[in-house]
GUKE-596792 format. One record per residue (C-alpha): x negated, z, y; residue in three letters. Coordinates in steps of 0.02 Angstrom, whole numbers, always signed. Example, Ala and Ser with C-alpha at 12.3 -4.5 7.8 and 13.67 -1.06 7.14 Angstrom:
2
      x      z      y bamar
   -615   +390   -225   ALA
   -684   +357    -53   SER
REM end
This chain:
334
      x      z      y bamar
     +0     +0     +0   MET
    -52    -25   +181   LYS
    -85   +115   +306   ALA
   -146   +124   +486   GLY
   -303   +229   +508   PHE
   -399   +301   +653   TYR
   -577   +281   +589   VAL
   -673   +350   +738   GLY
   -747   +285   +901   ASP
   -582   +219   +971   TYR
   -559   +110   +818   THR
   -400    +76   +718   TYR
   -393    -13   +551   GLU
   -257    -61   +429   VAL
   -323    -20   +255   ARG
   -261    -35    +78   GLU
   -238   +134     -4   VAL
   -186   +168   -185   PRO
     +0   +179   -215   ASP
    +59   +322   -325   ARG
   +210   +409   -393   GLU
   +275   +572   -316   PRO
   +215   +735   -391   GLN
   +310   +899   -416   LYS
   +428   +920   -266   ASP
   +370   +765   -172   GLU
   +490   +633   -109   VAL
   +419   +457   -101   LYS
   +493   +374    +53   ILE
   +482   +189    +94   ARG
   +449   +200   +281   VAL
   +565    +94   +387   ALA
   +510   +142   +563   TRP
   +380   +256   +640   CYS
   +363   +300   +824   GLY
   +196   +317   +913   ILE
   +174   +489   +991   CYS
    +59   +550  +1129   GLY
    -33   +650   +997   THR
    -74   +487   +908   ASP
   -155   +427  +1069   VAL
   -254   +589  +1079   HIS
   -314   +567   +900   LYS
   -362   +385   +935   PHE
   -467   +452  +1079   GLN
   -551   +576   +961   GLY
   -468   +728  +1042   LYS
   -387   +871   +950   ASN
   -203   +893   +981   GLY
    -81   +982   +867   ALA
   -213   +966   +731   SER
   -400   +942   +715   VAL
   -456   +760   +709   VAL
   -577   +717   +569   ILE
   -577   +529   +539   PRO
   -530   +429   +442   PRO
   -348   +486   +457   ILE
   -182   +398   +438   ILE
    -89   +406   +604   LEU
    +96   +428   +638   GLY
   +222   +564   +600   HIS
   +388   +511   +680   GLU
   +461   +418   +532   CYS
   +619   +376   +437   SER
   +654   +275   +282   GLY
   +734   +261   +111   ILE
   +692   +364    -42   VAL
   +599   +259   -169   GLU
   +576   +392   -304   SER
   +564   +581   -323   VAL
   +453   +705   -412   GLY
   +515   +802   -564   PRO
   +552   +961   -464   GLU
   +658   +875   -330   VAL
   +840   +932   -331   VAL
   +933   +864   -181   TYR
   +869   +686   -158   PHE
   +879   +527   -260   LYS
   +820   +346   -244   PRO
   +916   +253   -111   GLY
   +949   +403     +2   ASP
   +923   +373   +188   ARG
   +810   +506   +262   VAL
   +702   +569   +404   ALA
   +561   +693   +382   CYS
   +475   +837   +468   ASP
   +287   +802   +468   PRO
   +221   +978   +440   SER
   +263  +1142   +356   TYR
   +197  +1319   +344   GLY
   +131  +1409   +191   CYS
   +275  +1534   +196   GLY
   +154  +1677   +160   LYS
    +45  +1710   +312   CYS
    +91  +1831   +451   ILE
   +158  +1693   +564   TRP
   +268  +1616   +431   CYS
   +334  +1789   +388   GLN
   +376  +1817   +572   ARG
   +475  +1655   +576   GLY
   +346  +1548   +665   PHE
   +290  +1414   +541   PRO
   +221  +1313   +687   ASN
    +83  +1445   +700   PHE
    +47  +1448   +512   CYS
   -134  +1489   +476   LEU
   -144  +1349   +346   VAL
    -11  +1229   +414   ARG
     +6  +1070   +313   HIS
    +28   +897   +389   GLY
   +116   +781   +268   VAL
   +197   +631   +353   ALA
    +58   +504   +389   LYS
   +196   +388   +447   GLY
    +97   +230   +486   LEU
   +102   +181   +303   ALA
   +215    +89   +183   ASP
   +255   +254    +96   TYR
   +248   +439   +136   VAL
   +257   +584    +13   PHE
   +326   +741    +99   PRO
   +387   +891     -1   PRO
   +575   +903    -23   GLU
   +589  +1045   +103   GLN
   +531   +926   +241   ASN
   +657   +788   +205   VAL
   +827   +772   +290   TYR
   +976   +669   +237   HIS
  +1045   +552   +368   ILE
  +1216   +470   +367   SER
  +1247   +285   +339   ASP
  +1310   +276   +519   SER
  +1140   +324   +592   LEU
  +1020   +178   +611   ASP
   +851   +211   +531   LEU
   +761   +164   +692   GLU
   +861   +297   +784   ASP
   +828   +420   +643   ALA
   +641   +405   +675   ALA
   +674   +503   +835   PHE
   +712   +658   +730   THR
   +538   +732   +749   GLU
   +513   +707   +938   PRO
   +692   +762   +971   LEU
   +667   +919   +866   SER
   +512   +961   +970   CYS
   +612   +934  +1130   ALA
   +750  +1048  +1065   ILE
   +624  +1186  +1035   HIS
   +558  +1169  +1213   GLY
   +731  +1180  +1288   VAL
   +776  +1327  +1175   ASP
   +627  +1426  +1239   LEU
   +689  +1410  +1419   MET
   +857  +1495  +1381   GLN
   +941  +1402  +1524   MET
  +1092  +1468  +1617   ALA
  +1220  +1338  +1672   SER
  +1252  +1284  +1851   GLY
  +1070  +1289  +1906   MET
   +943  +1166  +1979   THR
   +819  +1085  +1860   THR
   +671   +972  +1901   VAL
   +595   +862  +1766   LEU
   +429   +773  +1788   TYR
   +402   +610  +1695   GLY
   +529   +497  +1611   LEU
   +428   +437  +1463   GLY
   +500   +453  +1289   ALA
   +496   +643  +1278   VAL
   +554   +665  +1458   GLY
   +704   +553  +1421   SER
   +749   +661  +1271   LEU
   +730   +824  +1366   ILE
   +834   +756  +1510   LEU
   +980   +724  +1392   GLN
   +963   +896  +1313   LEU
   +956   +981  +1484   VAL
  +1113   +889  +1535   LYS
  +1201   +967  +1385   GLU
  +1160  +1142  +1451   THR
  +1277  +1117  +1600   GLY
  +1153  +1106  +1743   GLN
  +1235  +1067  +1911   SER
  +1084   +976  +1981   ASN
   +950   +882  +1880   ILE
   +811   +802  +1982   ILE
   +690   +685  +1895   VAL
   +519   +659  +1975   VAL
   +450   +488  +1931   GLU
   +338   +365  +2023   ARG
   +404   +207  +1941   GLU
   +566   +136  +2010   ALA
   +623    +70  +1840   LYS
   +608   +243  +1764   LYS
   +700   +322  +1911   ARG
   +843   +201  +1878   ALA
   +840   +248  +1693   LEU
   +845   +432  +1739   ALA
  +1008   +406  +1831   LEU
  +1082   +310  +1685   ARG
  +1034   +452  +1567   LEU
  +1120   +584  +1674   GLY
  +1003   +640  +1813   ALA
  +1084   +689  +1978   THR
   +936   +624  +2079   GLU
   +776   +529  +2042   ALA
   +635   +542  +2170   ILE
   +446   +529  +2187   THR
   +317   +667  +2180   ASP
   +296   +653  +2368   GLN
   +481   +683  +2396   GLU
   +500   +834  +2283   ILE
   +398   +949  +2396   GLU
   +523   +927  +2537   ALA
   +666   +964  +2417   VAL
   +580  +1123  +2357   ALA
   +569  +1189  +2535   LYS
   +758  +1183  +2554   ASN
   +821  +1222  +2380   LYS
   +776  +1352  +2250   ASN
   +719  +1261  +2094   ILE
   +768  +1366  +1943   ASP
   +691  +1267  +1800   TYR
   +547  +1144  +1793   VAL
   +496  +1034  +1646   TYR
   +328   +946  +1655   GLU
   +332   +805  +1527   CYS
   +177   +706  +1576   ILE
    +26   +815  +1539   GLY
    -76   +772  +1693   LEU
   -166   +911  +1784   ARG
    -94   +856  +1952   SER
    +87   +858  +1894   THR
    +67  +1022  +1798   MET
     -4  +1104  +1952   GLU
   +133  +1034  +2063   GLN
   +267  +1087  +1938   ALA
   +210  +1268  +1956   ILE
   +193  +1252  +2144   GLN
   +371  +1187  +2177   ILE
   +457  +1312  +2061   ALA
   +573  +1432  +2153   GLY
   +599  +1619  +2143   LYS
   +629  +1687  +1967   ASN
   +602  +1512  +1901   ALA
   +548  +1456  +1728   LYS
   +418  +1318  +1707   VAL
   +395  +1225  +1543   MET
   +228  +1134  +1525   LEU
   +285  +1017  +1387   PHE
   +170   +869  +1417   GLY
    +14   +866  +1310   LEU
   -133   +895  +1426   GLY
   -315   +853  +1403   ASP
   -388   +994  +1295   PRO
   -548   +989  +1398   ASP
   -465   +997  +1569   GLN
   -398  +1165  +1631   PRO
   -268  +1177  +1768   ILE
   -266  +1289  +1922   LYS
   -124  +1378  +2010   PHE
   -102  +1512  +2141   ASN
    -75  +1672  +2042   GLN
    -20  +1770  +2195   PHE
   +115  +1643  +2233   GLU
   +172  +1647  +2052   ALA
   +174  +1837  +2062   TYR
   +283  +1842  +2219   THR
   +405  +1719  +2140   LYS
   +407  +1807  +1971   GLU
   +377  +1642  +1884   LEU
   +386  +1626  +1696   SER
   +272  +1489  +1628   ILE
   +307  +1421  +1454   TYR
   +229  +1301  +1332   THR
   +307  +1230  +1174   SER
   +218  +1194  +1010   PHE
   +295  +1086   +874   LEU
   +472  +1106   +807   ASN
   +509  +1263   +706   PRO
   +683  +1260   +627   HIS
   +754  +1122   +739   THR
   +750   +962   +634   SER
   +926   +982   +563   ALA
   +995  +1002   +739   ARG
   +903   +845   +793   ALA
   +982   +745   +652   VAL
  +1154   +813   +699   SER
  +1135   +763   +882   LEU
  +1079   +588   +833   LEU
  +1221   +566   +708   GLU
  +1350   +621   +835   ARG
  +1285   +498   +964   GLY
  +1235   +635  +1087   LYS
  +1063   +559  +1117   ILE
  +1034   +383  +1183   ASP
   +876   +318  +1101   THR
   +898   +133  +1133   ARG
   +859   +144  +1318   GLN
   +700   +240  +1277   ILE
   +624   +110  +1159   ILE
   +501     +0  +1255   SER
   +434   -107  +1112   ALA
   +445   -140   +925   GLU
   +279   -194   +850   ILE
   +196   -223   +682   GLU
    +75   -105   +594   LEU
    -71   -222   +629   ALA
    -37   -214   +817   ASP
    -38    -24   +833   ALA
   -224    -17   +873   GLY
   -204   -127  +1026   LYS
    -59    -20  +1086   GLU
   -157   +141  +1062   LEU
   -301    +69  +1161   ALA
   -203     -6  +1306   THR
    -42    +99  +1304   GLN
    +39    -54  +1382   GLU
   +211    -16  +1313   ASN
   +189   +171  +1287   LEU
   +186   +192  +1475   ARG
   +365   +131  +1480   ASN
   +441   +227  +1335   GLY
   +437   +245  +1148   LYS
   +345   +114  +1044   VAL
   +415    +91   +869   MET
   +309    +26   +726   ILE
   +406    -84   +606   ARG
   +359    -47   +425   LEU
   +498   -107   +308   SER
   +605   -133   +463   GLY
   +764    -80   +374   GLU
   +908    -16   +478   HIS
REM end
């Protein structure tokens, strides 16, 4: 079978790897679609993200597909089932797993490797999807589950003012989730006019530039801020424009070698709460439910559909990733 590898030094290769049958509780999934994530870009650049990068590694983790076969210990899945999968799981034994935080597991396992003809996750990481949910949409299960976790951490009250920086793929998902919390005013900060227009279509009250938001912050208390870009400049501004008793979520994946700065005294006088969000503990089933019920618009987020062989060029140039979610067509089934 074919798989897309990061092999080091900004280099991507499609390689043949041995096909095999699923073992024990593994589910062999014929991958239909896999999205490219910002963490894939980080790995391509040789930077550690949610996991340590030791090439060669198969990229991709936002995948969906159809069950090809199952291991002898699998109970709830059979060939032909339509599924999405969670790309990592905890050991269930360490202190963090026992506390209910498998995302902090001391020996967390990554299993998806979605840029491949087949993936072999354990049964516990596989989710049934209905016939009504397109497999390309189902590939949003993982990024949506991460977005859900980020919004959960903020514990948002309704009727407040929220600012969201960056309308890339994850920002577009978080915007739609925030809208569901009953916010009276959602302001998207985005430099590109096309993305500002998309923000309004997805439910934002206003869409303005980073120059304009500072004037807004002087006249309005901003209760919640989501930074979904990961740039030092926008993370620092997100903290700066937050109002009294505000919560700030730094969701965008920043450069691991680049610290940010903020005025601690100003944060102190405002009683700011600054959050980060790591992975997607216990939220995948909710993501599937939202997608199946049509609560999340994914089609306006997709910027390109490309082949496995073309993923390296996209990782290097980010030509389409700048505009939204890039989907890799594997089997291409819907």
